[in-house]
C-alpha positions, 0 to 999 in steps of 0.5 A: 494277085491272080483272081478267077473270073468266077471269084471276081463275079462273085466279089462284084455281085456282093458289092452290088448287092450291097449299094448304096452302101459299102460291101466287104469280104475276104479272098483265101488262096495259096501262092497269089492264086485266090481260090475262095471268096468270102463275102461278109456283112458290113456292120456299119451299113454305111456308103462311106465305112465299113466294119466286117461282122465278126462272127462271119469273119471269124468262120471265114478264118476258121474255113481258111484254116481248115482248107490249108489256105492264107488270107490273100486280100481284103476287099471292099467297095467305094460307092462313090469313089475314090479308086484308092484307099482313104485315109481311114483305109490306110490307118486302120489296116491290120493285116500285114502281107494282105492285099486291100482291094477297092471296088467302084461302080462306073457306068454299069461296070466295076473296076477293081484295083489292089493295093499293099498298105504299110499304115502310112501310105499304100503302093498299087499292085497288079491284079491278074483276072484270069 
């Protein structure tokens, strides 16, 4: 999956602004190239869990449909780690063929890792920032 630097920066700014709580959002695009980021409020306001605001999520999906884009990834932060999907992330995942991006703050920088989830586990995929 390819993410332009400006979208990575928008994601990280949103996630940093959500600290110490988890932040979340969506990435849209085509053919594995992200072209639009949607930041979404975490209704749980929790440092260990997230639930996207349904109205904001619906607005994002409507915009994707209007722009003929696909949902490519769901991103969220783990403010205190780990850098991999949690058991809850795996169990609650509901969007097959969509990448999950986990972002973790480390020493003033953000580490982003992508995963494919299938309800029973996960496999890491390469994220290309360019």
